[in-house]
Backbone as a chain_set.jsonl record, in Angstrom:
{"seq": "XXXXXXXXXXXXXXXXXXXXXXXXXXXXXXXXXXXXXXXXXXXXXXXXXXXXXXXXXXXXXXXXXXXXXXXXXXXXXXXXXXXXXXXXXXXXXXXXXXXXXXXXXXXXXXXXXXXXXXXXXXXXXXXXXXXXXXXXXXXXXXXXXXXXXXXXXXXXXXXXXXXXXXXXXXXXXXXXXXXXXXXXXXXXXXX", "coords": {"N": [[48.453, 84.094, -108.417], [47.266, 80.796, -107.861], [44.276, 79.322, -106.396], [44.157, 78.169, -102.936], [42.177, 76.271, -102.731], [42.318, 74.304, -105.945], [44.462, 71.573, -107.021], [47.493, 71.166, -107.394], [49.365, 72.016, -109.632], [50.285, 69.488, -112.387], [48.489, 67.286, -111.787], [45.873, 68.142, -112.751], [42.978, 67.188, -114.29], [42.835, 67.295, -117.891], [40.2, 68.358, -120.023], [39.069, 66.401, -122.037], [40.595, 64.364, -120.356], [38.942, 64.064, -119.166], [35.984, 63.854, -119.873], [36.342, 61.394, -121.39], [36.303, 59.55, -119.392], [34.476, 60.58, -117.746], [32.847, 58.856, -120.273], [33.217, 55.67, -119.876], [32.224, 54.715, -117.634], [29.983, 55.335, -118.199], [29.16, 53.855, -119.472], [30.345, 51.508, -118.513], [27.87, 50.334, -117.146], [25.899, 49.815, -119.073], [24.401, 47.067, -120.629], [25.18, 44.74, -122.612], [24.756, 42.796, -125.809], [24.359, 38.971, -125.676], [25.844, 36.063, -126.938], [23.408, 34.644, -127.459], [21.122, 36.135, -126.963], [21.359, 37.864, -129.287], [20.901, 35.804, -131.281], [18.72, 35.413, -130.741], [17.338, 37.844, -131.479], [17.764, 38.046, -134.188], [16.37, 36.103, -135.216], [13.828, 36.587, -134.533], [13.345, 39.662, -135.683], [13.975, 39.391, -138.895], [12.462, 37.709, -141.035], [11.002, 40.903, -140.939], [12.853, 42.584, -142.51], [13.611, 41.535, -144.583], [11.538, 41.665, -145.318], [11.56, 44.365, -146.127], [13.743, 44.977, -147.47], [13.043, 43.076, -149.523], [10.751, 44.886, -150.596], [12.419, 47.766, -151.606], [14.724, 46.539, -152.726], [13.189, 44.91, -155.209], [13.752, 42.494, -155.663], [13.958, 38.725, -154.567], [16.615, 37.63, -154.26], [18.347, 39.278, -153.819], [17.865, 41.028, -151.379], [17.451, 38.948, -149.958], [20.646, 38.502, -149.86], [21.493, 41.478, -148.269], [19.46, 41.528, -146.547], [21.575, 39.34, -144.51], [23.538, 40.668, -144.779], [23.088, 42.584, -142.824], [22.503, 41.215, -141.013], [24.832, 39.957, -140.267], [26.387, 41.902, -139.942], [25.365, 43.049, -137.256], [26.217, 41.049, -135.778], [29.074, 40.92, -135.938], [29.58, 43.334, -134.231], [28.154, 43.075, -131.845], [28.873, 42.677, -129.3], [29.082, 45.75, -128.697], [26.725, 46.834, -128.965], [23.379, 47.388, -127.481], [20.72, 45.199, -126.559], [18.319, 46.195, -126.695], [18.336, 48.402, -128.601], [18.962, 47.477, -130.289], [17.585, 46.954, -132.535], [16.618, 48.959, -134.29], [19.24, 49.515, -134.936], [19.518, 47.323, -136.806], [17.851, 48.025, -139.088], [18.417, 50.967, -139.648], [21.324, 49.777, -140.601], [20.506, 48.806, -142.889], [18.707, 50.486, -144.106], [21.178, 52.033, -145.143], [23.418, 50.253, -146.377], [21.83, 49.679, -148.571], [20.969, 51.695, -150.293], [23.179, 52.626, -150.481], [24.709, 49.724, -152.315], [22.4, 50.75, -153.88], [22.912, 53.76, -154.92], [25.398, 52.664, -156.037], [24.882, 50.777, -158.478], [23.171, 52.056, -159.847], [26.035, 53.244, -160.466], [26.441, 52.4, -162.593], [25.123, 50.491, -164.436], [23.347, 52.886, -165.412], [20.549, 53.149, -164.491], [18.041, 52.902, -162.079], [16.676, 49.641, -162.381], [13.146, 47.997, -162.49], [11.175, 46.722, -160.154], [10.572, 43.788, -160.232], [9.119, 40.503, -160.628], [9.941, 38.341, -157.946], [8.463, 39.769, -156.093], [6.584, 41.103, -153.125], [4.657, 41.744, -153.956], [3.73, 40.789, -156.413], [1.765, 38.9, -155.587], [-0.579, 39.712, -156.185], [-3.553, 39.813, -158.074], [-4.439, 41.94, -159.601], [-2.766, 42.795, -162.262], [-2.192, 44.907, -163.689], [-2.476, 47.157, -162.365], [-0.219, 46.393, -159.9], [2.257, 46.598, -162.122], [1.862, 49.173, -162.948], [2.48, 50.59, -160.284], [5.174, 49.482, -159.543], [6.865, 50.892, -161.997], [6.22, 52.94, -161.138], [7.41, 53.636, -158.398], [10.496, 52.656, -159.052], [10.961, 55.504, -160.09], [10.68, 57.497, -158.33], [12.725, 59.057, -156.085], [15.43, 57.436, -153.995], [15.591, 58.419, -151.219], [12.693, 59.165, -151.161], [11.352, 56.928, -151.247], [12.243, 55.709, -149.883], [11.082, 56.116, -147.623], [8.801, 56.344, -147.981], [8.311, 52.828, -148.947], [8.917, 52.993, -145.131], [6.84, 54.377, -144.367], [4.622, 53.722, -145.526], [4.392, 50.604, -146.394], [6.012, 48.977, -144.24], [4.624, 50.845, -141.828], [6.185, 52.066, -140.332], [6.528, 54.907, -137.505], [6.794, 58.831, -137.897], [8.807, 59.506, -136.478], [10.521, 57.281, -135.982], [10.947, 56.727, -138.218], [12.627, 59.347, -138.769], [14.912, 58.247, -137.577], [16.16, 56.188, -138.427], [16.819, 57.043, -140.688], [18.44, 59.559, -140.181], [16.933, 61.603, -140.503], [15.486, 64.652, -139.907], [12.068, 64.891, -137.759], [10.234, 66.278, -140.052], [11.756, 66.826, -141.772], [11.402, 64.682, -142.748], [8.239, 64.162, -142.681], [8.021, 65.82, -145.078], [9.302, 64.516, -146.838], [7.573, 62.447, -146.644], [5.269, 63.482, -148.045], [5.488, 64.433, -150.212], [6.785, 61.942, -151.444], [4.476, 60.967, -151.983], [2.635, 62.425, -153.575], [4.434, 62.647, -156.228], [3.839, 60.155, -156.914], [1.415, 59.538, -156.925], [0.761, 61.377, -159.694], [2.509, 59.775, -161.211], [1.218, 57.854, -161.672], [-0.496, 58.21, -162.207], [-0.078, 59.08, -165.087], [1.09, 57.253, -166.218], [-1.436, 55.35, -166.783]], "CA": [[48.087, 83.034, -107.544], [46.265, 79.707, -107.698], [43.6, 79.829, -105.226], [44.864, 76.856, -102.516], [41.657, 74.452, -103.459], [42.659, 73.725, -106.606], [45.332, 70.311, -106.419], [48.489, 71.495, -108.334], [48.72, 71.308, -111.65], [50.493, 68.404, -112.639], [47.667, 65.882, -110.833], [44.724, 68.058, -113.109], [42.738, 66.442, -116.056], [42.585, 67.705, -119.209], [38.141, 68.406, -120.213], [39.266, 65.322, -122.369], [40.399, 63.13, -120.157], [36.726, 63.887, -117.935], [34.763, 62.91, -120.956], [36.578, 59.81, -121.463], [36.659, 58.977, -118.004], [32.825, 59.137, -117.683], [31.613, 58.085, -121.124], [33.655, 54.737, -119.846], [31.764, 54.933, -116.169], [28.449, 55.058, -118.138], [29.779, 52.349, -120.627], [30.023, 50.286, -117.685], [26.2, 50.696, -116.34], [25.393, 49.301, -119.882], [24.888, 45.401, -120.599], [25.678, 44.052, -124.155], [24.372, 41.88, -126.398], [24.879, 38.312, -125.728], [25.36, 35.236, -127.997], [21.886, 33.883, -127.345], [20.24, 37.492, -127.369], [21.824, 37.748, -130.199], [20.28, 34.826, -132.441], [17.066, 35.491, -130.553], [17.841, 38.809, -132.53], [18.563, 37.987, -135.916], [15.04, 35.307, -135.833], [12.377, 38.185, -134.833], [13.874, 40.954, -137.623], [14.658, 38.878, -139.795], [11.382, 38.327, -141.979], [11.336, 42.289, -141.237], [14.301, 43.325, -142.592], [14.048, 41.001, -145.745], [10.434, 42.367, -146.507], [12.01, 45.809, -146.108], [14.449, 44.823, -148.623], [12.662, 43.003, -151.03], [10.29, 45.866, -151.141], [13.128, 47.637, -152.04], [14.952, 45.862, -153.889], [12.196, 44.506, -155.789], [14.473, 40.736, -156.46], [14.281, 38.125, -153.408], [18.381, 37.574, -153.773], [18.994, 41.095, -153.47], [17.199, 41.292, -150.378], [18.335, 37.967, -149.089], [22.194, 39.442, -149.046], [21.411, 42.329, -147.736], [19.41, 40.862, -145.094], [22.439, 38.731, -144.521], [25.408, 41.609, -144.388], [22.991, 43.734, -142.01], [22.826, 40.493, -139.543], [26.572, 39.944, -140.214], [27.223, 43.858, -138.938], [24.7, 43.37, -136.294], [27.31, 39.724, -135.715], [30.256, 41.726, -135.585], [29.143, 44.454, -133.23], [27.009, 42.365, -131.121], [29.48, 43.414, -128.056], [28.467, 47.08, -128.867], [25.388, 47.056, -129.447], [22.317, 46.782, -126.087], [19.83, 44.609, -126.915], [17.415, 47.102, -127.146], [18.635, 49.165, -129.3], [19.332, 46.345, -131.655], [15.713, 46.614, -133.858], [17.438, 50.317, -134.566], [20.82, 49.592, -135.761], [19.663, 46.967, -138.005], [16.999, 49.039, -139.714], [19.751, 52.031, -140.205], [22.881, 49.316, -141.627], [19.634, 47.722, -143.281], [18.53, 51.374, -145.286], [22.373, 52.805, -145.688], [23.433, 49.171, -147.664], [20.452, 49.949, -149.502], [21.769, 53.301, -150.167], [24.57, 52.305, -151.226], [24.366, 49.819, -153.373], [21.212, 51.745, -155.37], [24.451, 54.179, -155.617], [26.314, 52.337, -156.729], [24.927, 49.709, -159.935], [23.047, 53.241, -160.842], [26.648, 54.169, -161.357], [27.836, 51.14, -163.141], [23.498, 50.446, -164.836], [22.69, 54.066, -165.354], [19.431, 53.0, -163.695], [17.454, 51.451, -161.114], [15.253, 48.79, -162.463], [12.254, 47.806, -162.188], [10.334, 46.126, -159.311], [10.607, 42.657, -160.299], [9.016, 39.238, -160.069], [8.883, 38.109, -156.452], [8.433, 40.963, -154.605], [5.125, 40.856, -152.345], [2.851, 42.853, -154.536], [3.445, 39.851, -157.52], [0.303, 37.991, -155.093], [-1.712, 40.117, -156.035], [-4.268, 39.507, -159.609], [-4.513, 42.902, -160.48], [-0.653, 42.712, -162.644], [-1.791, 46.014, -164.771], [-1.259, 47.778, -161.524], [1.305, 45.889, -159.744], [3.01, 46.939, -163.031], [1.911, 50.483, -162.675], [3.08, 49.994, -159.402], [6.739, 49.609, -159.984], [7.488, 51.433, -162.554], [5.496, 53.849, -160.011], [8.175, 53.457, -157.013], [11.474, 52.946, -159.667], [11.328, 56.818, -160.131], [10.969, 57.825, -157.465], [14.007, 59.081, -156.179], [16.386, 57.406, -153.226], [14.878, 59.104, -150.067], [11.483, 59.278, -151.107], [11.367, 55.419, -151.713], [12.954, 54.628, -148.189], [10.287, 56.821, -146.593], [6.905, 55.596, -148.409], [8.075, 51.61, -147.501], [9.42, 52.126, -144.457], [5.903, 54.43, -143.562], [3.688, 52.34, -145.59], [3.897, 49.797, -145.593], [6.023, 48.327, -143.402], [4.187, 50.987, -141.158], [6.671, 53.616, -139.15], [6.177, 55.863, -137.161], [7.352, 59.359, -138.426], [9.616, 59.728, -135.643], [10.813, 55.557, -136.038], [11.853, 56.998, -139.484], [13.635, 59.732, -139.143], [16.018, 57.8, -136.503], [16.555, 55.152, -138.906], [16.865, 57.112, -142.051], [18.85, 60.306, -140.044], [16.445, 62.875, -141.143], [14.635, 64.957, -138.801], [10.388, 64.314, -138.482], [9.723, 67.168, -140.194], [12.112, 66.359, -143.911], [10.333, 63.035, -142.981], [6.631, 64.267, -143.329], [7.812, 66.72, -146.363], [9.263, 63.413, -148.238], [6.553, 61.515, -147.662], [3.901, 63.748, -148.882], [6.021, 64.875, -151.895], [6.479, 60.75, -152.541], [2.652, 60.225, -152.35], [2.499, 63.499, -154.397], [5.341, 62.18, -157.537], [3.786, 58.708, -156.552], [0.082, 59.112, -157.935], [1.258, 62.18, -160.705], [3.545, 58.978, -161.828], [0.79, 56.835, -161.768], [-2.036, 58.54, -163.48], [1.146, 58.598, -166.004], [1.236, 55.284, -166.831], [-1.737, 54.995, -167.195]], "C": [[46.987, 82.158, -108.169], [45.716, 79.881, -106.685], [43.846, 77.765, -104.339], [43.428, 75.342, -102.937], [41.886, 73.566, -103.997], [44.06, 72.428, -106.118], [46.55, 71.287, -108.022], [47.968, 71.25, -109.733], [49.059, 70.178, -112.303], [49.194, 67.451, -112.53], [46.136, 66.585, -111.313], [44.471, 67.088, -114.343], [42.642, 67.759, -116.73], [40.628, 67.452, -119.62], [38.344, 66.894, -121.528], [39.471, 64.271, -122.151], [39.235, 62.725, -119.487], [36.33, 63.783, -118.691], [35.231, 61.89, -121.369], [36.52, 58.762, -120.187], [35.058, 58.991, -117.358], [32.588, 59.259, -118.732], [31.743, 56.831, -120.537], [32.566, 54.276, -118.638], [30.811, 54.739, -117.014], [28.656, 54.193, -118.871], [29.472, 50.89, -119.163], [29.143, 49.69, -117.631], [25.186, 49.48, -118.091], [24.964, 47.782, -120.433], [24.311, 45.576, -122.147], [25.113, 43.127, -124.519], [25.085, 40.241, -126.681], [24.751, 37.264, -127.135], [24.028, 34.952, -128.127], [20.917, 35.358, -127.509], [20.578, 37.676, -128.713], [20.976, 37.172, -131.642], [18.646, 34.793, -131.847], [16.363, 36.771, -131.823], [16.805, 38.536, -133.976], [16.808, 36.96, -135.893], [13.662, 36.063, -135.791], [12.906, 38.69, -135.719], [13.941, 40.004, -138.399], [14.425, 39.201, -141.313], [11.311, 39.56, -141.784], [11.429, 42.712, -142.015], [14.028, 42.813, -144.614], [12.811, 41.093, -146.886], [10.728, 43.996, -146.8], [13.073, 45.728, -147.815], [13.684, 44.439, -149.714], [11.61, 43.778, -151.983], [11.245, 47.257, -151.41], [14.186, 47.862, -153.448], [14.264, 45.735, -154.698], [13.118, 43.054, -156.373], [15.383, 40.386, -154.596], [16.546, 38.121, -153.154], [19.062, 38.492, -153.408], [18.953, 41.231, -151.571], [17.504, 39.881, -149.277], [19.627, 37.862, -148.92], [22.021, 40.838, -148.479], [20.616, 42.285, -146.419], [20.692, 40.348, -144.313], [23.645, 39.26, -143.542], [24.532, 42.241, -143.105], [23.049, 42.761, -140.87], [24.522, 40.148, -139.649], [26.88, 40.701, -139.485], [26.905, 43.849, -137.507], [25.737, 42.146, -135.461], [28.719, 40.318, -134.672], [30.282, 42.888, -135.03], [28.182, 44.256, -132.52], [27.473, 43.055, -129.83], [29.201, 45.167, -127.726], [26.942, 47.495, -128.469], [24.626, 46.318, -128.227], [21.776, 46.42, -126.814], [18.727, 45.86, -127.396], [17.216, 47.903, -127.92], [18.926, 48.252, -130.84], [18.47, 46.557, -133.373], [16.554, 48.348, -135.04], [18.447, 50.382, -135.745], [20.213, 48.675, -136.631], [19.26, 47.132, -139.235], [17.864, 49.476, -140.336], [20.483, 50.967, -140.586], [21.749, 48.918, -142.731], [19.827, 48.888, -145.053], [19.87, 51.654, -145.824], [22.337, 51.054, -146.245], [22.646, 49.995, -148.209], [21.01, 50.906, -150.456], [22.545, 52.937, -151.247], [24.792, 50.943, -152.03], [23.271, 50.012, -154.599], [22.117, 52.497, -156.339], [24.654, 53.353, -156.857], [25.561, 51.072, -157.964], [23.735, 51.488, -160.39], [24.578, 53.657, -161.904], [27.051, 53.251, -162.189], [25.829, 50.806, -164.423], [23.318, 51.425, -165.308], [21.873, 54.18, -164.829], [19.132, 52.299, -162.867], [16.187, 50.488, -161.833], [14.195, 48.498, -161.899], [11.756, 46.671, -160.89], [9.961, 44.902, -160.074], [10.09, 41.336, -160.153], [8.502, 38.532, -158.97], [8.92, 38.832, -155.578], [6.806, 40.161, -153.819], [3.548, 41.247, -153.167], [2.383, 41.534, -156.046], [2.188, 38.828, -157.159], [-0.336, 38.363, -155.889], [-2.792, 40.524, -157.908], [-4.16, 40.532, -159.831], [-2.743, 43.237, -161.782], [-0.859, 43.877, -163.124], [-1.374, 47.175, -163.192], [-0.884, 47.236, -160.4], [2.118, 46.614, -160.308], [3.061, 48.525, -162.999], [2.823, 51.048, -161.392], [5.163, 49.899, -158.852], [7.305, 50.394, -160.13], [7.389, 53.134, -162.055], [7.322, 54.448, -158.769], [9.794, 53.332, -157.908], [12.096, 54.454, -159.768], [10.975, 57.994, -159.083], [12.666, 57.813, -156.512], [14.577, 58.567, -154.446], [15.456, 57.334, -151.941], [13.209, 59.001, -150.32], [11.09, 58.083, -151.734], [11.288, 54.875, -150.591], [11.499, 55.155, -147.217], [8.566, 56.127, -147.121], [6.888, 54.393, -147.944], [8.415, 52.139, -146.485], [7.331, 52.823, -143.811], [4.636, 53.489, -144.247], [3.079, 51.733, -145.439], [4.804, 48.52, -144.21], [5.639, 49.226, -141.515], [4.948, 51.484, -139.597], [6.326, 54.279, -138.69], [6.829, 56.953, -137.461], [9.381, 59.83, -137.518], [11.001, 58.431, -135.533], [12.202, 56.08, -137.497], [13.321, 58.464, -139.948], [14.842, 59.064, -137.991], [16.709, 56.997, -137.528], [17.102, 56.066, -139.929], [18.582, 58.462, -141.656], [18.517, 61.701, -140.537], [15.962, 63.532, -139.946], [12.604, 65.026, -139.314], [9.963, 65.494, -139.571], [10.051, 67.389, -141.742], [11.577, 65.077, -143.852], [8.788, 62.92, -143.82], [7.096, 64.859, -144.469], [7.876, 65.802, -147.152], [8.554, 62.726, -148.69], [5.698, 62.208, -148.101], [4.854, 63.801, -150.158], [6.073, 63.472, -152.666], [5.439, 60.221, -152.526], [2.203, 61.449, -153.39], [3.059, 62.796, -155.929], [4.685, 60.622, -157.453], [2.233, 58.206, -157.785], [0.582, 60.332, -158.966], [1.789, 61.196, -162.244], [2.733, 57.805, -162.355], [-0.146, 56.919, -162.532], [-1.52, 58.755, -165.067], [0.954, 58.333, -166.82], [-0.058, 55.825, -167.595], [-2.562, 55.482, -168.608]], "O": [[46.036, 82.587, -108.822], [46.31, 80.529, -105.824], [43.748, 76.659, -104.87], [43.555, 74.154, -103.237], [41.893, 72.409, -103.577], [44.53, 72.442, -104.981], [46.287, 71.758, -109.129], [47.079, 70.78, -110.443], [48.118, 69.684, -112.924], [49.029, 66.793, -113.557], [45.139, 66.123, -110.758], [45.249, 66.477, -115.074], [42.445, 68.893, -116.293], [40.024, 66.397, -119.429], [37.223, 66.446, -121.771], [39.122, 63.287, -122.805], [38.704, 61.635, -119.276], [35.542, 62.964, -118.219], [34.36, 61.196, -121.892], [36.666, 57.54, -120.135], [34.484, 58.077, -116.765], [31.702, 60.112, -118.708], [30.63, 56.323, -120.402], [32.024, 53.21, -118.931], [30.4, 53.607, -116.759], [27.711, 53.428, -118.681], [28.76, 49.895, -119.024], [29.191, 48.506, -117.963], [24.217, 48.723, -118.035], [26.084, 47.41, -120.785], [23.405, 46.249, -122.638], [24.793, 42.343, -123.625], [25.986, 40.051, -127.497], [23.976, 37.425, -128.078], [23.588, 35.123, -129.264], [19.991, 35.372, -128.32], [19.546, 37.561, -129.374], [20.584, 37.785, -132.635], [17.665, 34.283, -132.388], [15.433, 36.702, -132.627], [15.687, 38.769, -134.436], [16.059, 37.336, -136.794], [12.755, 36.144, -136.619], [12.957, 38.047, -136.767], [14.391, 41.018, -137.865], [14.965, 39.871, -142.193], [11.711, 39.947, -142.882], [10.516, 43.308, -142.587], [14.215, 43.539, -145.591], [12.717, 40.904, -148.099], [10.116, 44.668, -147.629], [12.967, 46.342, -148.876], [13.555, 45.144, -150.716], [11.421, 43.689, -153.196], [10.42, 48.17, -151.414], [14.378, 48.607, -154.408], [14.499, 46.655, -155.481], [13.021, 42.718, -157.554], [16.268, 40.878, -153.894], [17.332, 38.468, -152.273], [20.137, 38.543, -152.81], [19.874, 41.475, -150.792], [17.721, 39.932, -148.066], [20.015, 37.211, -147.949], [23.172, 41.179, -148.209], [20.981, 42.86, -145.393], [20.909, 41.033, -143.313], [24.268, 38.909, -142.541], [25.286, 42.476, -142.161], [23.523, 43.155, -139.805], [25.19, 40.241, -138.619], [27.538, 40.495, -138.465], [27.625, 44.333, -136.634], [26.016, 42.511, -134.318], [29.124, 40.233, -133.512], [31.199, 43.607, -135.427], [27.288, 45.098, -132.429], [26.745, 43.869, -129.263], [29.151, 45.645, -126.593], [26.389, 48.354, -127.782], [24.882, 45.168, -127.869], [21.911, 46.909, -127.935], [18.559, 46.211, -128.564], [16.07, 48.298, -128.135], [19.026, 48.527, -132.035], [18.674, 46.397, -134.576], [16.83, 48.457, -136.235], [18.512, 50.929, -136.846], [20.283, 49.227, -137.729], [19.808, 46.717, -140.256], [18.316, 48.939, -141.347], [20.274, 51.177, -141.78], [22.352, 48.629, -143.765], [20.358, 48.709, -146.149], [19.915, 51.556, -147.05], [21.226, 50.597, -146.514], [22.958, 51.185, -148.256], [21.531, 50.487, -151.489], [22.496, 52.97, -152.476], [25.48, 51.422, -152.932], [23.271, 49.609, -155.763], [22.295, 52.374, -157.551], [24.294, 53.346, -158.034], [26.495, 50.281, -158.105], [23.816, 51.807, -161.576], [24.658, 54.046, -163.069], [28.223, 53.35, -162.553], [26.039, 51.384, -165.489], [22.781, 51.034, -166.344], [21.808, 55.299, -164.32], [19.651, 51.2, -162.669], [14.982, 50.718, -161.742], [14.152, 48.706, -160.687], [12.319, 45.584, -161.018], [8.873, 45.006, -160.64], [10.775, 40.776, -159.297], [7.346, 38.152, -158.785], [9.329, 38.655, -154.43], [6.245, 39.08, -153.997], [2.324, 41.145, -153.087], [1.27, 41.375, -156.548], [1.653, 38.107, -158.001], [-0.884, 37.503, -156.578], [-2.524, 41.469, -158.651], [-3.393, 40.478, -160.793], [-1.887, 44.105, -161.61], [0.229, 44.446, -163.215], [-0.319, 47.784, -163.015], [-1.47, 47.875, -159.526], [2.832, 47.346, -159.622], [4.14, 49.117, -163.02], [3.746, 51.847, -161.553], [5.915, 50.283, -157.957], [8.086, 50.922, -159.338], [8.06, 54.118, -162.368], [7.941, 55.507, -158.663], [10.562, 54.099, -157.328], [13.29, 54.711, -159.61], [11.071, 59.211, -159.24], [13.456, 56.881, -156.363], [14.156, 59.314, -153.562], [14.721, 56.382, -151.68], [12.567, 58.681, -149.32], [10.47, 58.179, -152.794], [10.603, 53.922, -150.22], [11.057, 54.527, -146.255], [7.601, 55.624, -146.546], [6.143, 54.104, -147.007], [8.096, 50.995, -146.161], [6.62, 52.108, -143.105], [3.889, 52.738, -143.62], [1.975, 51.644, -144.904], [4.308, 47.598, -143.562], [6.007, 48.777, -140.429], [4.602, 51.389, -138.419], [5.392, 54.763, -139.329], [8.003, 56.583, -137.455], [10.488, 60.214, -137.894], [12.139, 58.646, -135.113], [13.41, 55.944, -137.689], [14.254, 58.575, -140.743], [15.731, 59.873, -137.724], [17.935, 57.107, -137.53], [18.276, 55.731, -140.083], [19.565, 58.459, -142.397], [19.269, 62.62, -140.862], [16.049, 62.886, -138.902], [12.033, 65.13, -140.399], [8.801, 65.221, -139.871], [9.327, 67.822, -142.638], [11.318, 64.432, -144.868], [8.325, 62.271, -144.758], [6.426, 64.338, -145.361], [7.078, 65.711, -148.085], [8.372, 62.295, -149.829], [4.994, 61.519, -148.839], [4.7, 62.967, -151.05], [5.728, 63.339, -153.84], [5.273, 59.086, -152.972], [1.203, 61.168, -154.051], [2.205, 62.435, -156.739], [5.316, 59.845, -158.17], [1.999, 57.387, -158.673], [1.587, 59.659, -159.195], [1.692, 61.417, -163.451], [3.151, 56.968, -163.156], [-0.614, 56.104, -163.327], [-2.254, 58.652, -166.05], [0.695, 58.793, -167.932], [-0.019, 56.492, -168.628], [-3.112, 54.643, -169.322]]}, "num_chains": 1, "name": "protein.A"}
């Protein structure tokens, strides 16, 4: 026999329904992005996204397309995302999109093209070093290239990189170490 303090069985909620109700109560306190906040965030983060994509792809057109796609994705989900979380969301969307594009490109072309032309490194006077760096980055794995670009060129912390890539912090540290070692070996071999 059930204790008398419990409600009748027909009025009891399942755990799933209770969790759903708690989720919606918690979500009702979160402030989501307005159109004006989206415009501000898009203007504020556009250049940073472009730089990251440019360093990853090596193509100004591909970088601009990836930047626009990430901003469009944010626009489509603006009512689901808090403005405080927008930066991480944009970088995560951009990273995943670049990896998907890279894999698709490898599937159709067989290899990743070298960084060429209009990259930020093209502005340096030392063209030989520039070419060596392009070749070396192109030979790293996708994850190694992404981690080294985020850490060494964009200045993200290990914790931020872990959140953006979906890896654990020790994995990020290990990947970064291996990427730096591989980059050094590749540049020495190129010389």
